[in-house]
C-alpha positions in Angstrom: -14.4 -16.0 53.2 -15.9 -13.1 51.6 -18.8 -13.5 49.2 -20.1 -11.1 46.9 -23.2 -10.8 45.3 -22.8 -10.0 41.1 -25.3 -7.5 40.3 -26.2 -7.5 36.2 -27.8 -4.2 35.6 -30.0 -4.6 32.2 -31.2 -1.2 30.7 -34.2 -1.5 27.7 -34.5 0.7 25.0 -36.9 -1.4 23.5 -40.4 -0.4 21.6 -43.6 -1.4 23.0 -45.6 0.2 20.4 -45.1 2.7 17.5 -46.0 5.5 20.0 -44.1 4.4 22.7 -40.8 7.1 23.4 -37.2 6.0 23.1 -34.2 7.7 24.4 -32.0 8.4 21.7 -28.6 6.0 22.0 -26.2 8.7 23.3 -29.1 10.1 26.1 -29.7 6.5 26.8 -26.0 5.8 27.0 -25.8 8.9 29.6 -28.8 7.4 31.6 -26.9 4.2 32.1 -23.7 5.9 33.0 -25.6 7.9 36.0 -27.3 4.9 36.9 -24.3 2.4 37.2 -22.6 5.4 39.3 -25.5 5.8 41.4 -25.7 2.0 42.4 -22.0 1.6 43.0 -22.0 4.5 45.5 -25.4 3.2 47.1 -24.3 -0.9 47.1 -22.2 -2.5 49.7 -18.9 -3.7 49.0 -20.7 -7.1 49.4 -22.3 -6.5 45.9 -19.9 -6.6 42.5 -21.7 -4.8 39.5 -21.1 -6.6 36.8 -21.1 -5.1 32.8 -24.1 -3.4 32.0 -26.2 -4.2 28.6 -28.6 -1.9 26.8 -31.2 -4.2 25.0 -32.4 -2.2 22.5 -33.7 -5.1 19.7 -34.6 -9.1 20.3 -31.5 -10.2 19.3 -29.3 -8.0 21.8 -30.6 -10.5 24.2 -27.7 -12.5 23.3 -25.7 -10.4 25.2 -27.2 -11.7 28.5 -25.4 -15.4 27.9 -22.3 -13.9 28.0 -21.4 -14.2 31.7 -25.2 -16.0 33.0 -22.7 -18.3 34.8 -21.2 -14.9 37.0 -24.9 -13.4 37.5 -26.4 -13.7 40.9 -29.4 -11.5 40.3 -30.6 -9.3 37.3 -31.7 -5.4 38.2 -33.2 -4.3 35.0 -34.3 -0.4 34.1 -36.1 1.2 31.2 -34.3 4.2 29.6 -37.3 4.1 27.0 -39.4 2.2 25.6 -40.9 -1.3 27.3 -39.1 -3.3 30.2 -42.0 -5.5 30.2 -40.4 -7.7 27.0 -37.3 -7.6 29.0 -38.7 -8.8 32.1 -40.5 -11.5 30.1 -37.3 -12.7 28.4 -35.5 -13.0 32.0 -38.1 -15.4 33.5 -36.6 -17.7 31.2 -33.3 -17.8 33.1 -33.3 -19.4 36.9 -32.0 -16.1 38.2 -33.8 -13.6 40.5 -35.0 -10.3 39.2 -34.9 -7.0 41.1 -37.8 -5.8 39.8 -37.8 -1.5 39.5 -40.6 0.8 39.0 -39.5 4.3 38.2 -35.8 3.3 38.4 -36.9 2.9 42.1 -36.2 -1.0 43.3 -39.3 -2.5 44.4 -39.1 -6.2 45.4 -37.2 -9.6 44.1 -39.1 -11.9 42.0 
């Protein structure tokens, strides 16, 4: 029996303050495509990458509950703005969070 780990990429484009730089929608979508493509090329076939989610406002976090049962680990990235708000929200779930800094995975919480 082969078991796969389901990885859920999350992308934050959420303002921390009015002075925080946000990516435009097209730029954010392009960075998401590029990052997911790179993840697919670097992760082993023992990992399944679930549909990525872009979080731009608080109500977007509802999207995270749609396939929550299938998620084994969250992998958050910032495409603009702050990912700290998203990371704090993710802690309310009982799923591991792979932390990333400057798009470089650092550790698993």
